[in-house]
N, C-alpha and C positions, 0 to 999 in steps of 0.2 A: 504494500500500500504506500503510495507516494503522496506526501502532504507538503504543503507550504504553510509557513506560519502566517496567521492573520494578525492584524494590528491588535494590541491589547486594549481592553476597555479602559484601563488607566490612561493609555496614550491618548485616546480620543477624548476622554474627559478633560485632560489637561489642555488639549488644543482649544476646546470650546468653553473653558471655564469662565472666561470673562463674558462671553456672549450669554452664557447661561444665566448670569445675574440679571441681565436686561430683559430676558423673557420669563423670569419668575421661577426658575428652578430652585427649589428650597435647599438642596444640598448637592454641590458639585464635586464632593470628595469621592474617592474611589470606594464603592460599597462592597467590594469583593465579588465573588461569583454569585450572581443572583439565581434564585429558583426561577424556573420558566414553566408557565402553564399556557398551553395553546388550545383554546376552545374552538371547535369547528362544528357548527350545526350541519345537518344533512338536508339540503334542498330548501332552506329558508331564503327568501328573495331579498334583494336590495331594499325593497320597500316594506319589509316585514318588521322593522325596528322603529320604535318611537322616535329616536334621535334622527332617523332618516325619513321621518314624515308620516309614518303609518298612523292613520286615524282609527285603526281597528285592533292591531295586535299590541299588547302591553309588554314592554321589555324594560322594566325599571332598572335592572342591573346593567344591561348593555348601555342604557342611557347614562347611568352613573359612571361607567368607565369613560364615556365620552366627556362627561363633565369634570372628572378627576384626572383625566389623561389626555390622549390625543385621538381625534376622530379623523379618519382618512376617507375622503370622498371619492378618490380615484384609485382605489385598491381593487385588484382583480384576482379571481380564482385562477388556479392552474389550468383548468379546462371547464367545459360546460357540462360535464358529467362526472360521476364520483370516482371511478378507479384511476383515470389519468390525472385528475386533480391530486389524488393522494400520492401518485407517483412523482409528480412535480414537486409537491411539498416535501416528500421524504428525500428525494435525490438532488434537488436543486437544479434540475435540467428541465427546460421547457418541452412542450409536446412535439417539437420537431426533432428532439434529441433523446428524450427519455424512452424507456423500454415499453411502457404501457401507455398507448395513445388513444384508447377507447375502452369501453367496458369489455368488449369481446373482439377478438382478432377478425380481420377481414380477408386474410389469406393464410395458407398453411393450416386451414381449419381442421382437416381430418387428422393431421399429425398431432396437433394440440389436443384435440378431443380424445384421441387414443391415450395421450399422456396424462391429461388433467381432467378428463371427464367431460369437459366443455372447452370451447376454443378460448381459453383464458391464458393470458401471458403473465407470468409471475416474476418477481424480482429474482435475480440470480446471485450466486456467491460473490461475483465481482462488482455488484452494485454496492455503493457505499451510501449509507443513509445518514441523516442528521443525528439519529439516535446513536449510531456507532461513533460519530465524532464526539458527541457529548459524553458518552460512556467512557471514551478514552481520556476525556478531560476530568474524570472523577465523579461524574453525575450518576445518580440512580435514575434509570430511565423506565418509564411505565406508560402504557396506553390503555385507554378505556373506550369501547365503542366498536366502530367498524374499521377493519384493517383494509381488506380488499386487494392485497398485493401478493397473496400466497396462501393456498389452502393447506390443510393438514398433510404432512408428508413431503411437502415441497421445500425448496431452498428459500422460498419467500416468506415463510412464517415469521412473525415479528421477533421471536426469540433468536432467530438466525440472522436478523437484520438490525441488531443493536439494542433490543428492548430486554430489560431484565424481567419484565412482567407485562402480560397483556390479559385483559378481561374483556370478552365481548364476542364479536363475530369476525371470522376470517373471510367468509364468502359473502359477496354483496347481495346475492339472492336470499341467503339465509337471514340476512339482516332485515328483510322485509317483515319478518315475524317478530313481534314484540313479546310473544309468549312461547318461545321455543322450548322443545323438550330437552335440548342440551345446548351448552355454551362453551366457548373456549376459555379456559381458566388456568393460567400458569403453565402453559405448554401442552395442554391436553383438553379433549372434549369431556365435559362432566355433565351429569344429569341436572336439570333444573327442578328443584322441589316444587311440587304443586302444578307442574305443567305436563305430567305424565298423561298419556292417552288423550292428548289434545285438550286437556284441562287448561284453565287460564288462572292459575293461582298466583303466579309470579310475573309481574310486569317488569321487563328487563331495564327500562330506563330508571326505575327506582333502585334497582341493583347497581346500575352504573353510578348513581349518586352515592350510594352507600360505600362502594369500593373506592370512589374518588376520595371521600373524606377519610376513610381508613388509611389509604396510602399516604396522604399528606401527614396525618398524625404519626404514622410509623416511620416516615423518612424525612421529617422536617429538620433534623439536626445536621444533615449534610445537603449539599446542593442536589436538587432533583429537577428532572424534566418530565412533565406530565402532559401527555398528548390526549386531550379529551375529544376524540372523534365521535361524538355522541350520535345516536341513530335518529332521534326525532329531529324534524317532523316527517322524515321519509317513511316510505313503505306503506304498510296498512295503516291508514290514518285513524288511530284509535288511542284513546287514553281512558282509564277507568272513569265512568261517569260520576263516581263519588269523589273524584279529585276536585278540590275547590276551584281549580282553574277552569274546569268544564262549565261550571255555573256562571263564570265570568262572561262567557260568550253566548249566552242565550240571546237569540235574535240577530246574530251576526249574518251579514249577507252570504248567501251560498248554501245554507242548510247545514246538516249535521256533519258532512265531511269537512267543510271549512271550519266548523266549530271545533272539531277534534284537532285539526291542523293548528289552529291558533292557540288552543289550550296546550298542545305539545310544545310549542315554542315558548310560551310563558312558563311552563313547568321546568324546562331546561334553564331558562333565565333565572328562575328561583334557585336551581341547583348552583349556578355560578354565584348567586348571592350568598349561599351558604358557604361556598368556598372562600369568598372574601371575608366573611365573618370568622371562619376558622383561622385564616391567616392572621387576623388581628388577635384572636385568642392566643395563638402560639407565638405572638410577637415577631412574626416574620413578614408582615405586610409590606414593609419598606425594603425587604430583601427579595421580593417576588415580582417578576414581570408577568402580566396577564395579557394575552392576545385573545380577541373574541371576534369570530367571523362566521361565514358559511362556505360550503364547498362549491356551490355553483348556483345558478338561478333557479327559480321555482318552477313547478309544473304549471301548465297553461291554465288549468281550472282555477288556481288561486290567483294568478295574475288577472284573470277576468273578474273574479268575485270580489277580491279585496285589494286589487292593485299591488300584488306582491312584488311585481317588477319595478315598482316605484316610478312609473311613467316611462321606463326604458323599453325599447323595442326588444322583443324576443324573450325566450324562456330557456329552461334547461334543454340541453342538446343543440343549442344554437349559439353561434359566435357573435351575434349582435349583443349590445351592451347588457340587455336583460338576462342573457345566459351566462355572462362571465363577470360582470362588475359585482363586487361583493362588499357589503358593509364591513367595516373594520374599526375596532377601537383597541387601544393599547394603554395600559395603566401601569405605572411604577412610581409609587409615592416617593417624593423627595428627589427623583431623577428626571421624570417626565413632567414638565410643567402642566398644570391643570388647565382645562378649558380651551386647548388649542385645536384648530382645524387645519388639516393639511391637504393640498391637492396634488401631492407627490404621486406620480404615476408609478406604481409598482405592483408586483404580483407574487404568487406563492413560490416561484423559483428563488425569490430573495429571502425567504425565511431561513434556509440552510445557512448562508453566510451571516445573516443577522444573528442567529442564535449562537453561531460559533464565536462571533465577536463578543457577544454578551458573556459567554462562558469562558472566554480566553482559550478557546479550543482551536487546534489546527484543523484546516479544512482541505479537502482533496483538490487537486488540480482538475480543471475542466468543468467547474460549475458555471452555469449560465447566469446565476444571480449575483447581486451586489448587496452588501449589508446596508440596511436603512438605519443603523444605530445613530449616525449623525443627525438625521431628521428627528428621531425619537428624542434626542437630547437637545434639540433646539437649533441646530445648524441648517443651512440650506444645501440641498444637493440635487443633482440630476443623475439618474442611474444610467440611462442609455437613450439613444435616439429612437430606436425602434423596439417594439414589444410584439412577440409572436405567439399565435395559438393555431393549432389544427385539431380537427376531430373527424371521425370517419363514418358517421351514420346520419346523414350522408357526408361524404368528404367535404370539408370546408377549411378554409384558411382565413385568418384575420390578423391585422396588424394595427397597433396604435402608434401614431407618429405625431407627437405633440397634440395639436387640436384635431388632427386628422384620424379617421378610422376607415380602414379598408377591409372589405369582405369579398371573398369569391368562393364559388362552389365547384371548382375544378381548375386545374392548372392552365387550361386554355379558355376558360370562361372570362368574360369581361369583369373587371373589378368594379365593385360598388364603392363609392367614396362619400363619406359624410364629414361635415364640419361640426364637431361636437361642441364648439364654443357657442354656436347658434342653433344647433339641431341635436340636442342630447337624445331625442327620440329616434334619430336616424330615419327620418321620414322623407328626406330630400336627397336623392343621389346627385352629387355635383361633379361626377367624374368628367362629363363632357366639358366642363368649364375649367378644369384644372389638370390638363394633360401632363404637365411636368411632375406633379405630385403622384398621379397615377403611374407614371413611368418609374419613379423612385420606389414606390411601394411594390410594384410588380417585380422589379429587380430583387427587392428584398425578399418577397415571398418565394421567388424562384431559388434563392440561395440559403434560406433560413433553416431548411430541414435536411437531415440525412435520411437515406432510404431505409425502410424497415421491411423485412420479409413478411411481417405480420400485418403491417399497416401501410400498404402501398398508396401512393398518390393516385388520384383519378383525374383524367384529362377533362372529361365533360360530365356534367350532371345529367342523370337520366332524363330523357325528354319528357317523360310523364311528370317529373318533379320540377321541371324548370319553371322559373317564375320571372316575369319581367321586372327589371329594376324599377325602384320607386322613382317617380319624377319630382 
């Protein structure tokens, strides 16, 4: 494993110490290696958070993080669907370079199905995850929720990819069931009490909360990395109707399914609130950085019923803004100034180098991301000129280039171009009026990916699916 040293947190703090005073950072002294908690909901939309304008869904803990830390308006998911997002997050490589570029492979399907039961692409031994990097730096590493990058018996299980402990689901389809008969716990599948023979005695999101609080109590005396890839509000939209959050949403537009969906988001938000309370109780609140986001855009039903996309075009599985722009809040008392809002353009590939810098850990060569620690601590930065995404059902590519957003549905298809400064809803394709920008973005899209035997590029979108560009 070849690594290069990243800048130390102490170094970056000393560089911006004077600036920190002017932006209201309470303590610019080196805090030591912080604990890191990364919370990621499953399929909650950009518009499903109070601080991002939701009139329907209540997220007081997320809103608190925005008020007590930094709110990012232009943060993006790794992809528009769950498995590649998790791959980007764990490996620090965008979807033109990482191993998993969609939920299922689009080529070599028979070979993969024979090996893995379904055409699933798992992490391999030579993939290096952020958990491995933090574990090497002395962190206890744990995950709760949905993994999605390696099923039992494969090289991709979390315990072979840097995690000391994992509780939850390995397979993304298994994660649809919130009352499973068995669950992955500490390296093996174990029965879930109360769920035998399709009974519904144990609601796994409650167990995710219990395990989270237990792990923090047990491991708070040394630095820990806790990846909370919680399963709500994805899957079968269900929460026990005696949960107080369910009563909160009587009369919400869209009926019972939307009511369950909204209650699931609020219930997880309450879990994060309990985490913050525990950090204070253990006197480690100012030693802990908390990230809080979602893995991709919402399903179309919720975008329609309660504007879960927040006025953005598109939903899950689409590379328009509604499919990939993700609400993000980060809190670190005493180090991140409260009440800030940032329009820094960044995405989940940047999490790996960011956590390495926070943890003073070495990071591997070849990452696509850049640390956003300077922005967290009050400095100004620009990460890169172009940002890239691809997905394969159907094949799409997208790029963010300053105010410009380009989308195309095949390597030979015409590029759609949107000016996000004046058209955040991507309603007006301005490609015809900006040929130079189209040329730059087309060149970038042609060069941004390396070929994958499992996820090949497609030249043209199928005729039956082709749509005219917006005017």
